[in-house]
PyMOL CGO cylinders between C-alpha atoms (Angstrom):
from pymol import cmd
from pymol.cgo import CYLINDER

trace = [
    CYLINDER, 0.00, 0.00, 0.00, 1.54, 3.37, -1.03, 0.3, 1, 1, 1, 1, 1, 1,
    CYLINDER, 1.54, 3.37, -1.03, 2.41, 5.86, 1.68, 0.3, 1, 1, 1, 1, 1, 1,
    CYLINDER, 2.41, 5.86, 1.68, -0.19, 8.63, 1.95, 0.3, 1, 1, 1, 1, 1, 1,
    CYLINDER, -0.19, 8.63, 1.95, 0.00, 12.29, 2.71, 0.3, 1, 1, 1, 1, 1, 1,
    CYLINDER, 0.00, 12.29, 2.71, -2.48, 15.16, 2.87, 0.3, 1, 1, 1, 1, 1, 1,
    CYLINDER, -2.48, 15.16, 2.87, -3.03, 17.62, 0.03, 0.3, 1, 1, 1, 1, 1, 1,
    CYLINDER, -3.03, 17.62, 0.03, -2.20, 21.10, 1.32, 0.3, 1, 1, 1, 1, 1, 1,
    CYLINDER, -2.20, 21.10, 1.32, -4.95, 22.58, -0.93, 0.3, 1, 1, 1, 1, 1, 1,
    CYLINDER, -4.95, 22.58, -0.93, -8.03, 20.41, -0.40, 0.3, 1, 1, 1, 1, 1, 1,
    CYLINDER, -8.03, 20.41, -0.40, -7.03, 18.14, 2.46, 0.3, 1, 1, 1, 1, 1, 1,
    CYLINDER, -7.03, 18.14, 2.46, -7.65, 14.90, 0.50, 0.3, 1, 1, 1, 1, 1, 1,
    CYLINDER, -7.65, 14.90, 0.50, -5.51, 11.83, 1.17, 0.3, 1, 1, 1, 1, 1, 1,
    CYLINDER, -5.51, 11.83, 1.17, -3.11, 11.31, -1.72, 0.3, 1, 1, 1, 1, 1, 1,
    CYLINDER, -3.11, 11.31, -1.72, 0.01, 9.26, -2.38, 0.3, 1, 1, 1, 1, 1, 1,
    CYLINDER, 0.01, 9.26, -2.38, 3.30, 10.84, -1.26, 0.3, 1, 1, 1, 1, 1, 1,
    CYLINDER, 3.30, 10.84, -1.26, 4.69, 10.25, -4.74, 0.3, 1, 1, 1, 1, 1, 1,
    CYLINDER, 4.69, 10.25, -4.74, 1.82, 12.12, -6.47, 0.3, 1, 1, 1, 1, 1, 1,
    CYLINDER, 1.82, 12.12, -6.47, 2.93, 15.34, -8.14, 0.3, 1, 1, 1, 1, 1, 1,
    CYLINDER, 2.93, 15.34, -8.14, -0.67, 16.67, -8.43, 0.3, 1, 1, 1, 1, 1, 1,
    CYLINDER, -0.67, 16.67, -8.43, -3.75, 16.08, -6.27, 0.3, 1, 1, 1, 1, 1, 1,
    CYLINDER, -3.75, 16.08, -6.27, -6.20, 13.78, -8.16, 0.3, 1, 1, 1, 1, 1, 1,
    CYLINDER, -6.20, 13.78, -8.16, -9.07, 15.45, -6.22, 0.3, 1, 1, 1, 1, 1, 1,
    CYLINDER, -9.07, 15.45, -6.22, -8.32, 19.17, -6.83, 0.3, 1, 1, 1, 1, 1, 1,
    CYLINDER, -8.32, 19.17, -6.83, -5.49, 19.02, -9.31, 0.3, 1, 1, 1, 1, 1, 1,
    CYLINDER, -5.49, 19.02, -9.31, -3.22, 21.14, -7.14, 0.3, 1, 1, 1, 1, 1, 1,
    CYLINDER, -3.22, 21.14, -7.14, 0.48, 20.62, -7.66, 0.3, 1, 1, 1, 1, 1, 1,
    CYLINDER, 0.48, 20.62, -7.66, 2.26, 19.01, -4.74, 0.3, 1, 1, 1, 1, 1, 1,
    CYLINDER, 2.26, 19.01, -4.74, 5.69, 20.36, -3.57, 0.3, 1, 1, 1, 1, 1, 1,
    CYLINDER, 5.69, 20.36, -3.57, 8.58, 17.95, -3.17, 0.3, 1, 1, 1, 1, 1, 1,
    CYLINDER, 8.58, 17.95, -3.17, 9.73, 18.15, 0.46, 0.3, 1, 1, 1, 1, 1, 1,
    CYLINDER, 9.73, 18.15, 0.46, 13.05, 16.40, -0.02, 0.3, 1, 1, 1, 1, 1, 1,
    CYLINDER, 13.05, 16.40, -0.02, 15.08, 19.39, -1.20, 0.3, 1, 1, 1, 1, 1, 1,
    CYLINDER, 15.08, 19.39, -1.20, 13.89, 21.42, 1.77, 0.3, 1, 1, 1, 1, 1, 1,
    CYLINDER, 13.89, 21.42, 1.77, 14.74, 18.57, 4.10, 0.3, 1, 1, 1, 1, 1, 1,
    CYLINDER, 14.74, 18.57, 4.10, 18.11, 18.19, 2.47, 0.3, 1, 1, 1, 1, 1, 1,
    CYLINDER, 18.11, 18.19, 2.47, 18.78, 21.93, 2.89, 0.3, 1, 1, 1, 1, 1, 1,
    CYLINDER, 18.78, 21.93, 2.89, 17.84, 21.76, 6.55, 0.3, 1, 1, 1, 1, 1, 1,
    CYLINDER, 17.84, 21.76, 6.55, 20.20, 18.83, 7.08, 0.3, 1, 1, 1, 1, 1, 1,
    CYLINDER, 20.20, 18.83, 7.08, 23.05, 20.66, 5.33, 0.3, 1, 1, 1, 1, 1, 1,
    CYLINDER, 23.05, 20.66, 5.33, 22.47, 23.73, 7.55, 0.3, 1, 1, 1, 1, 1, 1,
    CYLINDER, 22.47, 23.73, 7.55, 22.52, 21.55, 10.65, 0.3, 1, 1, 1, 1, 1, 1,
    CYLINDER, 22.52, 21.55, 10.65, 25.78, 19.93, 9.56, 0.3, 1, 1, 1, 1, 1, 1,
    CYLINDER, 25.78, 19.93, 9.56, 27.37, 23.32, 8.86, 0.3, 1, 1, 1, 1, 1, 1,
    CYLINDER, 27.37, 23.32, 8.86, 26.31, 24.70, 12.24, 0.3, 1, 1, 1, 1, 1, 1,
    CYLINDER, 26.31, 24.70, 12.24, 27.70, 21.65, 14.04, 0.3, 1, 1, 1, 1, 1, 1,
    CYLINDER, 27.70, 21.65, 14.04, 30.96, 21.80, 12.08, 0.3, 1, 1, 1, 1, 1, 1,
    CYLINDER, 30.96, 21.80, 12.08, 31.36, 25.54, 12.79, 0.3, 1, 1, 1, 1, 1, 1,
    CYLINDER, 31.36, 25.54, 12.79, 30.73, 24.95, 16.49, 0.3, 1, 1, 1, 1, 1, 1,
    CYLINDER, 30.73, 24.95, 16.49, 33.32, 22.16, 16.61, 0.3, 1, 1, 1, 1, 1, 1,
    CYLINDER, 33.32, 22.16, 16.61, 35.92, 24.36, 14.88, 0.3, 1, 1, 1, 1, 1, 1,
    CYLINDER, 35.92, 24.36, 14.88, 35.35, 27.30, 17.24, 0.3, 1, 1, 1, 1, 1, 1,
    CYLINDER, 35.35, 27.30, 17.24, 35.49, 25.12, 20.36, 0.3, 1, 1, 1, 1, 1, 1,
    CYLINDER, 35.49, 25.12, 20.36, 38.58, 23.33, 19.09, 0.3, 1, 1, 1, 1, 1, 1,
    CYLINDER, 38.58, 23.33, 19.09, 40.31, 26.65, 18.33, 0.3, 1, 1, 1, 1, 1, 1,
    CYLINDER, 40.31, 26.65, 18.33, 39.55, 28.07, 21.77, 0.3, 1, 1, 1, 1, 1, 1,
    CYLINDER, 39.55, 28.07, 21.77, 40.75, 24.88, 23.44, 0.3, 1, 1, 1, 1, 1, 1,
    CYLINDER, 40.75, 24.88, 23.44, 44.07, 24.85, 21.56, 0.3, 1, 1, 1, 1, 1, 1,
    CYLINDER, 44.07, 24.85, 21.56, 44.65, 28.53, 22.35, 0.3, 1, 1, 1, 1, 1, 1,
    CYLINDER, 44.65, 28.53, 22.35, 44.05, 27.87, 26.03, 0.3, 1, 1, 1, 1, 1, 1,
    CYLINDER, 44.05, 27.87, 26.03, 46.48, 24.97, 26.03, 0.3, 1, 1, 1, 1, 1, 1,
    CYLINDER, 46.48, 24.97, 26.03, 49.12, 27.03, 24.26, 0.3, 1, 1, 1, 1, 1, 1,
    CYLINDER, 49.12, 27.03, 24.26, 48.80, 29.78, 26.85, 0.3, 1, 1, 1, 1, 1, 1,
    CYLINDER, 48.80, 29.78, 26.85, 48.99, 27.37, 29.75, 0.3, 1, 1, 1, 1, 1, 1,
    CYLINDER, 48.99, 27.37, 29.75, 52.02, 25.51, 28.36, 0.3, 1, 1, 1, 1, 1, 1,
    CYLINDER, 52.02, 25.51, 28.36, 54.02, 28.63, 27.51, 0.3, 1, 1, 1, 1, 1, 1,
    CYLINDER, 54.02, 28.63, 27.51, 57.17, 28.63, 29.55, 0.3, 1, 1, 1, 1, 1, 1,
    CYLINDER, 57.17, 28.63, 29.55, 57.37, 31.79, 31.62, 0.3, 1, 1, 1, 1, 1, 1,
    CYLINDER, 57.37, 31.79, 31.62, 60.29, 34.00, 30.81, 0.3, 1, 1, 1, 1, 1, 1,
    CYLINDER, 60.29, 34.00, 30.81, 63.16, 33.47, 33.15, 0.3, 1, 1, 1, 1, 1, 1,
    CYLINDER, 63.16, 33.47, 33.15, 63.94, 36.47, 35.27, 0.3, 1, 1, 1, 1, 1, 1,
    CYLINDER, 63.94, 36.47, 35.27, 67.26, 37.91, 34.34, 0.3, 1, 1, 1, 1, 1, 1,
    CYLINDER, 67.26, 37.91, 34.34, 69.41, 38.61, 37.33, 0.3, 1, 1, 1, 1, 1, 1,
    CYLINDER, 69.41, 38.61, 37.33, 71.58, 41.64, 36.65, 0.3, 1, 1, 1, 1, 1, 1,
    CYLINDER, 71.58, 41.64, 36.65, 75.24, 40.88, 36.80, 0.3, 1, 1, 1, 1, 1, 1,
    CYLINDER, 75.24, 40.88, 36.80, 76.83, 42.25, 39.94, 0.3, 1, 1, 1, 1, 1, 1,
    CYLINDER, 76.83, 42.25, 39.94, 78.68, 45.48, 39.37, 0.3, 1, 1, 1, 1, 1, 1,
    CYLINDER, 78.68, 45.48, 39.37, 82.37, 44.94, 39.20, 0.3, 1, 1, 1, 1, 1, 1,
    CYLINDER, 82.37, 44.94, 39.20, 84.09, 46.05, 42.34, 0.3, 1, 1, 1, 1, 1, 1,
    CYLINDER, 84.09, 46.05, 42.34, 85.86, 49.37, 42.05, 0.3, 1, 1, 1, 1, 1, 1,
    CYLINDER, 85.86, 49.37, 42.05, 89.59, 48.87, 41.86, 0.3, 1, 1, 1, 1, 1, 1,
    CYLINDER, 89.59, 48.87, 41.86, 91.23, 49.42, 45.20, 0.3, 1, 1, 1, 1, 1, 1,
    CYLINDER, 91.23, 49.42, 45.20, 93.11, 52.66, 45.38, 0.3, 1, 1, 1, 1, 1, 1,
    CYLINDER, 93.11, 52.66, 45.38, 96.82, 52.23, 45.67, 0.3, 1, 1, 1, 1, 1, 1,
    CYLINDER, 96.82, 52.23, 45.67, 98.06, 53.52, 48.99, 0.3, 1, 1, 1, 1, 1, 1,
    CYLINDER, 98.06, 53.52, 48.99, 100.11, 56.67, 48.79, 0.3, 1, 1, 1, 1, 1, 1,
    CYLINDER, 100.11, 56.67, 48.79, 103.81, 55.87, 48.87, 0.3, 1, 1, 1, 1, 1, 1,
    CYLINDER, 103.81, 55.87, 48.87, 105.25, 56.25, 52.33, 0.3, 1, 1, 1, 1, 1, 1,
    CYLINDER, 105.25, 56.25, 52.33, 107.68, 59.14, 52.62, 0.3, 1, 1, 1, 1, 1, 1,
    CYLINDER, 107.68, 59.14, 52.62, 110.87, 58.27, 54.40, 0.3, 1, 1, 1, 1, 1, 1,
    CYLINDER, 110.87, 58.27, 54.40, 111.80, 60.69, 57.19, 0.3, 1, 1, 1, 1, 1, 1,
    CYLINDER, 111.80, 60.69, 57.19, 114.78, 62.96, 56.72, 0.3, 1, 1, 1, 1, 1, 1,
    CYLINDER, 114.78, 62.96, 56.72, 115.92, 62.33, 60.25, 0.3, 1, 1, 1, 1, 1, 1,
    CYLINDER, 115.92, 62.33, 60.25, 114.76, 60.58, 63.39, 0.3, 1, 1, 1, 1, 1, 1,
    CYLINDER, 114.76, 60.58, 63.39, 115.97, 59.87, 66.92, 0.3, 1, 1, 1, 1, 1, 1,
    CYLINDER, 115.97, 59.87, 66.92, 114.42, 59.27, 70.34, 0.3, 1, 1, 1, 1, 1, 1,
    CYLINDER, 114.42, 59.27, 70.34, 113.06, 62.83, 70.52, 0.3, 1, 1, 1, 1, 1, 1,
    CYLINDER, 113.06, 62.83, 70.52, 111.85, 63.79, 67.04, 0.3, 1, 1, 1, 1, 1, 1,
    CYLINDER, 111.85, 63.79, 67.04, 111.05, 62.60, 63.52, 0.3, 1, 1, 1, 1, 1, 1,
    CYLINDER, 111.05, 62.60, 63.52, 111.56, 65.07, 60.66, 0.3, 1, 1, 1, 1, 1, 1,
    CYLINDER, 111.56, 65.07, 60.66, 110.03, 64.64, 57.17, 0.3, 1, 1, 1, 1, 1, 1,
    CYLINDER, 110.03, 64.64, 57.17, 110.43, 67.01, 54.23, 0.3, 1, 1, 1, 1, 1, 1,
    CYLINDER, 110.43, 67.01, 54.23, 107.14, 68.18, 52.68, 0.3, 1, 1, 1, 1, 1, 1,
    CYLINDER, 107.14, 68.18, 52.68, 107.85, 71.05, 50.30, 0.3, 1, 1, 1, 1, 1, 1,
    CYLINDER, 107.85, 71.05, 50.30, 109.96, 74.07, 49.41, 0.3, 1, 1, 1, 1, 1, 1,
    CYLINDER, 109.96, 74.07, 49.41, 107.91, 76.96, 48.06, 0.3, 1, 1, 1, 1, 1, 1,
    CYLINDER, 107.91, 76.96, 48.06, 107.76, 80.73, 47.68, 0.3, 1, 1, 1, 1, 1, 1,
    CYLINDER, 107.76, 80.73, 47.68, 105.16, 83.48, 47.78, 0.3, 1, 1, 1, 1, 1, 1,
    CYLINDER, 105.16, 83.48, 47.78, 104.99, 85.47, 44.52, 0.3, 1, 1, 1, 1, 1, 1,
    CYLINDER, 104.99, 85.47, 44.52, 104.59, 88.74, 46.38, 0.3, 1, 1, 1, 1, 1, 1,
    CYLINDER, 104.59, 88.74, 46.38, 107.78, 88.27, 48.44, 0.3, 1, 1, 1, 1, 1, 1,
    CYLINDER, 107.78, 88.27, 48.44, 111.11, 88.40, 46.59, 0.3, 1, 1, 1, 1, 1, 1,
    CYLINDER, 111.11, 88.40, 46.59, 114.28, 86.58, 47.70, 0.3, 1, 1, 1, 1, 1, 1,
    CYLINDER, 114.28, 86.58, 47.70, 112.51, 84.34, 50.23, 0.3, 1, 1, 1, 1, 1, 1,
    CYLINDER, 112.51, 84.34, 50.23, 111.76, 80.60, 50.16, 0.3, 1, 1, 1, 1, 1, 1,
    CYLINDER, 111.76, 80.60, 50.16, 109.75, 78.59, 52.69, 0.3, 1, 1, 1, 1, 1, 1,
    CYLINDER, 109.75, 78.59, 52.69, 110.90, 75.18, 53.88, 0.3, 1, 1, 1, 1, 1, 1,
    CYLINDER, 110.90, 75.18, 53.88, 108.02, 73.10, 55.25, 0.3, 1, 1, 1, 1, 1, 1,
    CYLINDER, 108.02, 73.10, 55.25, 108.93, 70.16, 57.44, 0.3, 1, 1, 1, 1, 1, 1,
    CYLINDER, 108.93, 70.16, 57.44, 106.68, 67.77, 59.34, 0.3, 1, 1, 1, 1, 1, 1,
    CYLINDER, 106.68, 67.77, 59.34, 108.23, 67.41, 62.82, 0.3, 1, 1, 1, 1, 1, 1,
    CYLINDER, 108.23, 67.41, 62.82, 106.76, 64.96, 65.32, 0.3, 1, 1, 1, 1, 1, 1,
    CYLINDER, 106.76, 64.96, 65.32, 107.60, 65.10, 69.03, 0.3, 1, 1, 1, 1, 1, 1,
    CYLINDER, 107.60, 65.10, 69.03, 108.39, 61.54, 70.22, 0.3, 1, 1, 1, 1, 1, 1,
    CYLINDER, 108.39, 61.54, 70.22, 109.33, 62.64, 73.74, 0.3, 1, 1, 1, 1, 1, 1,
    CYLINDER, 109.33, 62.64, 73.74, 107.00, 62.85, 76.74, 0.3, 1, 1, 1, 1, 1, 1,
    CYLINDER, 107.00, 62.85, 76.74, 107.64, 66.58, 77.28, 0.3, 1, 1, 1, 1, 1, 1,
    CYLINDER, 107.64, 66.58, 77.28, 107.10, 69.81, 75.33, 0.3, 1, 1, 1, 1, 1, 1,
    CYLINDER, 107.10, 69.81, 75.33, 110.03, 70.67, 73.10, 0.3, 1, 1, 1, 1, 1, 1,
    CYLINDER, 110.03, 70.67, 73.10, 111.31, 73.60, 71.11, 0.3, 1, 1, 1, 1, 1, 1,
    CYLINDER, 111.31, 73.60, 71.11, 112.75, 72.87, 67.65, 0.3, 1, 1, 1, 1, 1, 1,
    CYLINDER, 112.75, 72.87, 67.65, 114.91, 75.08, 65.45, 0.3, 1, 1, 1, 1, 1, 1,
    CYLINDER, 114.91, 75.08, 65.45, 117.30, 74.70, 62.52, 0.3, 1, 1, 1, 1, 1, 1,
    CYLINDER, 117.30, 74.70, 62.52, 120.98, 75.57, 62.80, 0.3, 1, 1, 1, 1, 1, 1,
    CYLINDER, 120.98, 75.57, 62.80, 124.11, 75.72, 60.57, 0.3, 1, 1, 1, 1, 1, 1,
    CYLINDER, 124.11, 75.72, 60.57, 122.13, 76.04, 57.36, 0.3, 1, 1, 1, 1, 1, 1,
    CYLINDER, 122.13, 76.04, 57.36, 123.45, 76.20, 53.82, 0.3, 1, 1, 1, 1, 1, 1,
    CYLINDER, 123.45, 76.20, 53.82, 121.98, 76.39, 50.31, 0.3, 1, 1, 1, 1, 1, 1,
    CYLINDER, 121.98, 76.39, 50.31, 124.02, 74.97, 47.40, 0.3, 1, 1, 1, 1, 1, 1,
    CYLINDER, 124.02, 74.97, 47.40, 127.03, 74.91, 49.77, 0.3, 1, 1, 1, 1, 1, 1,
    CYLINDER, 127.03, 74.91, 49.77, 126.60, 78.63, 50.55, 0.3, 1, 1, 1, 1, 1, 1,
    CYLINDER, 126.60, 78.63, 50.55, 126.20, 79.30, 54.25, 0.3, 1, 1, 1, 1, 1, 1,
    CYLINDER, 126.20, 79.30, 54.25, 123.03, 80.92, 55.55, 0.3, 1, 1, 1, 1, 1, 1,
    CYLINDER, 123.03, 80.92, 55.55, 123.14, 83.47, 58.34, 0.3, 1, 1, 1, 1, 1, 1,
    CYLINDER, 123.14, 83.47, 58.34, 120.10, 81.83, 59.95, 0.3, 1, 1, 1, 1, 1, 1,
    CYLINDER, 120.10, 81.83, 59.95, 116.80, 80.07, 59.42, 0.3, 1, 1, 1, 1, 1, 1,
    CYLINDER, 116.80, 80.07, 59.42, 113.88, 82.15, 60.54, 0.3, 1, 1, 1, 1, 1, 1,
    CYLINDER, 113.88, 82.15, 60.54, 110.53, 80.84, 61.73, 0.3, 1, 1, 1, 1, 1, 1,
    CYLINDER, 110.53, 80.84, 61.73, 107.24, 82.70, 61.62, 0.3, 1, 1, 1, 1, 1, 1,
    CYLINDER, 107.24, 82.70, 61.62, 106.34, 81.40, 65.08, 0.3, 1, 1, 1, 1, 1, 1,
    CYLINDER, 106.34, 81.40, 65.08, 108.30, 79.65, 67.82, 0.3, 1, 1, 1, 1, 1, 1,
    CYLINDER, 108.30, 79.65, 67.82, 108.18, 75.96, 66.92, 0.3, 1, 1, 1, 1, 1, 1,
    CYLINDER, 108.18, 75.96, 66.92, 106.93, 74.44, 70.13, 0.3, 1, 1, 1, 1, 1, 1,
    CYLINDER, 106.93, 74.44, 70.13, 105.67, 70.85, 69.85, 0.3, 1, 1, 1, 1, 1, 1,
    CYLINDER, 105.67, 70.85, 69.85, 103.67, 68.99, 72.47, 0.3, 1, 1, 1, 1, 1, 1,
    CYLINDER, 103.67, 68.99, 72.47, 104.25, 65.26, 73.15, 0.3, 1, 1, 1, 1, 1, 1,
    CYLINDER, 104.25, 65.26, 73.15, 102.96, 63.07, 70.33, 0.3, 1, 1, 1, 1, 1, 1,
    CYLINDER, 102.96, 63.07, 70.33, 102.03, 66.07, 68.15, 0.3, 1, 1, 1, 1, 1, 1,
    CYLINDER, 102.03, 66.07, 68.15, 103.29, 67.16, 64.72, 0.3, 1, 1, 1, 1, 1, 1,
    CYLINDER, 103.29, 67.16, 64.72, 104.20, 70.71, 63.69, 0.3, 1, 1, 1, 1, 1, 1,
    CYLINDER, 104.20, 70.71, 63.69, 104.29, 72.00, 60.11, 0.3, 1, 1, 1, 1, 1, 1,
    CYLINDER, 104.29, 72.00, 60.11, 105.38, 75.55, 60.85, 0.3, 1, 1, 1, 1, 1, 1,
    CYLINDER, 105.38, 75.55, 60.85, 107.52, 76.60, 57.83, 0.3, 1, 1, 1, 1, 1, 1,
    CYLINDER, 107.52, 76.60, 57.83, 111.07, 77.86, 58.18, 0.3, 1, 1, 1, 1, 1, 1,
    CYLINDER, 111.07, 77.86, 58.18, 112.14, 80.93, 56.18, 0.3, 1, 1, 1, 1, 1, 1,
    CYLINDER, 112.14, 80.93, 56.18, 115.21, 80.87, 53.92, 0.3, 1, 1, 1, 1, 1, 1,
    CYLINDER, 115.21, 80.87, 53.92, 116.38, 84.30, 52.77, 0.3, 1, 1, 1, 1, 1, 1,
    CYLINDER, 116.38, 84.30, 52.77, 118.45, 83.67, 49.65, 0.3, 1, 1, 1, 1, 1, 1,
    CYLINDER, 118.45, 83.67, 49.65, 118.84, 87.34, 48.68, 0.3, 1, 1, 1, 1, 1, 1,
    CYLINDER, 118.84, 87.34, 48.68, 122.23, 87.22, 50.45, 0.3, 1, 1, 1, 1, 1, 1,
    CYLINDER, 122.23, 87.22, 50.45, 123.32, 84.30, 48.20, 0.3, 1, 1, 1, 1, 1, 1,
    CYLINDER, 123.32, 84.30, 48.20, 124.39, 84.07, 44.56, 0.3, 1, 1, 1, 1, 1, 1,
    CYLINDER, 124.39, 84.07, 44.56, 121.07, 82.55, 43.43, 0.3, 1, 1, 1, 1, 1, 1,
    CYLINDER, 121.07, 82.55, 43.43, 118.24, 84.68, 42.10, 0.3, 1, 1, 1, 1, 1, 1,
    CYLINDER, 118.24, 84.68, 42.10, 115.25, 82.32, 42.21, 0.3, 1, 1, 1, 1, 1, 1,
    CYLINDER, 115.25, 82.32, 42.21, 113.99, 79.30, 44.08, 0.3, 1, 1, 1, 1, 1, 1,
    CYLINDER, 113.99, 79.30, 44.08, 114.43, 77.17, 40.97, 0.3, 1, 1, 1, 1, 1, 1,
    CYLINDER, 114.43, 77.17, 40.97, 118.21, 77.47, 41.41, 0.3, 1, 1, 1, 1, 1, 1,
    CYLINDER, 118.21, 77.47, 41.41, 118.11, 75.80, 44.83, 0.3, 1, 1, 1, 1, 1, 1,
    CYLINDER, 118.11, 75.80, 44.83, 119.61, 72.32, 44.45, 0.3, 1, 1, 1, 1, 1, 1,
    CYLINDER, 119.61, 72.32, 44.45, 120.41, 71.31, 48.03, 0.3, 1, 1, 1, 1, 1, 1,
    CYLINDER, 120.41, 71.31, 48.03, 119.55, 72.61, 51.47, 0.3, 1, 1, 1, 1, 1, 1,
    CYLINDER, 119.55, 72.61, 51.47, 121.50, 71.36, 54.49, 0.3, 1, 1, 1, 1, 1, 1,
    CYLINDER, 121.50, 71.36, 54.49, 120.98, 72.04, 58.20, 0.3, 1, 1, 1, 1, 1, 1,
    CYLINDER, 120.98, 72.04, 58.20, 121.07, 70.68, 61.76, 0.3, 1, 1, 1, 1, 1, 1,
    CYLINDER, 121.07, 70.68, 61.76, 117.84, 69.93, 63.61, 0.3, 1, 1, 1, 1, 1, 1,
    CYLINDER, 117.84, 69.93, 63.61, 118.11, 71.06, 67.22, 0.3, 1, 1, 1, 1, 1, 1,
    CYLINDER, 118.11, 71.06, 67.22, 115.71, 69.93, 69.96, 0.3, 1, 1, 1, 1, 1, 1,
    CYLINDER, 115.71, 69.93, 69.96, 115.61, 71.98, 73.16, 0.3, 1, 1, 1, 1, 1, 1,
    CYLINDER, 115.61, 71.98, 73.16, 113.70, 71.68, 76.40, 0.3, 1, 1, 1, 1, 1, 1,
    CYLINDER, 113.70, 71.68, 76.40, 110.84, 74.16, 76.36, 0.3, 1, 1, 1, 1, 1, 1,
    CYLINDER, 110.84, 74.16, 76.36, 111.22, 75.24, 79.96, 0.3, 1, 1, 1, 1, 1, 1,
    CYLINDER, 111.22, 75.24, 79.96, 114.99, 75.63, 80.22, 0.3, 1, 1, 1, 1, 1, 1,
    CYLINDER, 114.99, 75.63, 80.22, 115.72, 76.11, 76.46, 0.3, 1, 1, 1, 1, 1, 1,
    CYLINDER, 115.72, 76.11, 76.46, 118.70, 73.82, 76.97, 0.3, 1, 1, 1, 1, 1, 1,
    CYLINDER, 118.70, 73.82, 76.97, 119.68, 71.76, 73.92, 0.3, 1, 1, 1, 1, 1, 1,
    CYLINDER, 119.68, 71.76, 73.92, 118.84, 68.10, 74.50, 0.3, 1, 1, 1, 1, 1, 1,
    CYLINDER, 118.84, 68.10, 74.50, 119.39, 66.67, 71.01, 0.3, 1, 1, 1, 1, 1, 1,
    CYLINDER, 119.39, 66.67, 71.01, 120.97, 67.61, 67.67, 0.3, 1, 1, 1, 1, 1, 1,
    CYLINDER, 120.97, 67.61, 67.67, 120.71, 65.81, 64.34, 0.3, 1, 1, 1, 1, 1, 1,
    CYLINDER, 120.71, 65.81, 64.34, 123.56, 67.11, 62.17, 0.3, 1, 1, 1, 1, 1, 1,
    CYLINDER, 123.56, 67.11, 62.17, 123.92, 67.32, 58.40, 0.3, 1, 1, 1, 1, 1, 1,
    CYLINDER, 123.92, 67.32, 58.40, 120.28, 66.82, 57.38, 0.3, 1, 1, 1, 1, 1, 1,
    CYLINDER, 120.28, 66.82, 57.38, 120.10, 67.40, 53.64, 0.3, 1, 1, 1, 1, 1, 1,
    CYLINDER, 120.10, 67.40, 53.64, 117.25, 67.77, 51.17, 0.3, 1, 1, 1, 1, 1, 1,
    CYLINDER, 117.25, 67.77, 51.17, 117.26, 68.03, 47.38, 0.3, 1, 1, 1, 1, 1, 1,
    CYLINDER, 117.26, 68.03, 47.38, 113.96, 69.65, 46.40, 0.3, 1, 1, 1, 1, 1, 1,
]
cmd.load_cgo(trace, "trace")
């Protein structure tokens, strides 16, 4: 028995394969193409959904498996080179009472014929002392005296840098640059009695 369907025009029962209704003559539409179109749309929607979900899933996995960038630890700054210690200056003279070190020979531009001899003199005794220079000479020419701006008194354990004055106007030299050697005695005297207690003879510098 053929499968029946209803005519959409008159409602009569007709065969599904009939192209026209035998009752009213109305043409019957073939439902298969429409059904086929619906199925194709469903398949496309499902395929699109699968692609989108798959793409999102792979992106998530890629993000989660990405190795975090290693933190770069800055290289430690190279240590500054140690400063070389200043060379130790050997003393000109030393005994149980005093140590004498040459520091500089200089002049003041406004004062002609005068040079200044700066010595570092350290009192090694346990009493106050008075220090002066004696029997001085410059380039083997004898000096009348060494002058000092102030009395050179030095307390125990202390160092004095009071300069001594060399007047070379009485000599054959005309400028400090001509001074090649300076020679003198270092005399240490007791501050109270002014008695000489020590003498270092023949101390010589070559500035």
